[in-house]
N, C-alpha and C positions, 0 to 999 in steps of 0.2 A: 349389318343391315338386318332388320326384322323381316320375319316371313309373313305370310298370310294370316289374318285374324282367323280363328276357328270358331265356327257356329255349331251349336248343338240344336237341332231343329226336328220337329216331328216329321215323320216319313212313313206313309202307308201303314200306319198302325204301331210302327216301331220309331226308333230315334236314330238319326244320322248325324254324323260329323261331316261338316262341309267347310272347305276353305273359302274365304271371302271371294265372291265373283265366280266360283265353280258351279257348274250346273250339276255335275256328277258327285256323289256322296264319296268321301274318303272311306268311310266305314259305316255300317248299319248295325244296331244293337237292339236287343229287346226291351232294355230299360233305359230310362234317362240317366240314371247313375252311371252305368257302363259306358254310355256315350260321353258323359262328362269326364270320366276317368281318361278315356282314350284321347279326347279333345284337349284335356289339360297337359297330357304328356307331349302332345304335338306342339302346343303352344309354348310350353317350357323350352323344347328343343329349338324352336324357331324364334324365340324371344318375341312373341306376338301376344295378342289378346285373346281371351276365351270369352265368347258370348253365349249364354244359355238362354234359350227361348222357352216360353210356356207352350202347353199344347195348342193354344189358339194363335201362336206365332209372335205374341208380343214378347219383348225382352224381359226376362226374369232377373238376370244377374250378369255381372261382368268381372272378370279377373285379368289383371295385366301381368305379363311375364317378360315385358320388354325392358329396355333400358330407360326407364322413365327419369325425366330431369327432376332434380331436387335442388332448390325448391321448384315446384312446377311454375310455368309461365302464366301470367295473366291473373 
């Protein structure tokens, strides 16, 4: 079973890693790259997705570490 998707989001001048649906940050980092590295490790361990947001909150990039179907449906 896959874990929660991990979001890298702006957080009070820093960058936070948050699990999908969580109010509280899992971790807070001074740079986006540090947050991405931390979130990527969690996403790999939980077989979930990593969603990276821009400073304005829009999605910048996504990486999947889940058990994706091949070929994909649809």
